Every structure is written in structure tokens, then in C-alpha cells.
C-alpha positions in Angstrom: -36.7 56.1 1.4 -38.8 57.9 4.2 -40.0 61.6 4.5 -37.6 64.0 5.1 -36.7 64.3 8.7 -37.1 67.9 10.7 -34.7 68.1 13.5 -35.2 71.1 15.8 -31.9 72.7 17.3 -30.9 75.4 19.7 -27.8 76.6 17.6 -27.3 77.9 14.0 -24.5 75.9 13.2 -25.1 72.1 13.4 -23.1 68.9 12.3 -24.8 66.1 10.1 -23.6 62.7 9.2 -26.9 61.2 8.0 -27.7 59.5 11.3 -26.9 56.3 10.5 -23.4 55.5 11.6 -21.0 54.6 9.2 -23.6 54.1 6.6 -24.3 57.7 6.5 -22.6 60.3 4.7 -19.4 62.6 5.3 -20.0 64.8 8.7 -20.6 68.3 7.4 -21.2 71.4 9.4 -24.0 73.5 8.3 -24.6 77.2 9.0 -27.9 78.7 9.0 -26.5 82.5 8.9 -29.4 84.7 9.1 -32.0 82.2 8.3 -33.7 80.2 10.9 -33.5 76.7 9.0 -31.0 75.0 6.6 -31.2 71.5 4.7 -28.4 68.9 4.6 -27.1 68.6 0.9 -26.4 64.9 1.5 -29.5 63.5 3.0 -32.1 66.3 3.1 -32.5 66.4 6.8 -34.1 70.2 7.7 -32.7 71.8 10.8 -35.0 74.4 12.3 -33.7 77.1 14.9 -35.9 76.6 18.0 -36.4 79.8 19.8 -36.3 79.8 23.3 -38.5 81.6 25.4 -36.5 84.8 25.8 -35.9 85.0 22.2 -39.6 84.5 21.6 -40.5 87.4 23.9 -37.9 89.9 22.2 -39.2 88.7 18.7 -42.8 90.1 19.8 
């Protein structure tokens, strides 16, 4: 199996189905909560919240 895939997203809730069509896994919705990342328990895809420029300025 290949290395764990990191996907950058703009929302704290993501849907993951393994990314290989009908050969993937059941579609699950993952919520990051207060964290800025979440990992799918089925396929280990790692989702990271990508900060928008306005969010980066506010965090400084």
C-alpha cells in the first residue's frame, strides 16, 4: 500500500469514501471539531484544514 495521503480542505467536516469508487469503504463524515486535522479510521487519509488568508492574518 502507498504512503498515507494528506488532503488539504477548507471546511472542518469532510466526507471520505476511500477514493477508489465502489472498491473504497463506506462513506463517512469526519468532523475536526476544534482541531485542524482528522484521520479517516478506514483508510488513514489525513485531512488538514487549510487556512484562508483572512484566517492567517487573524491568527497572527
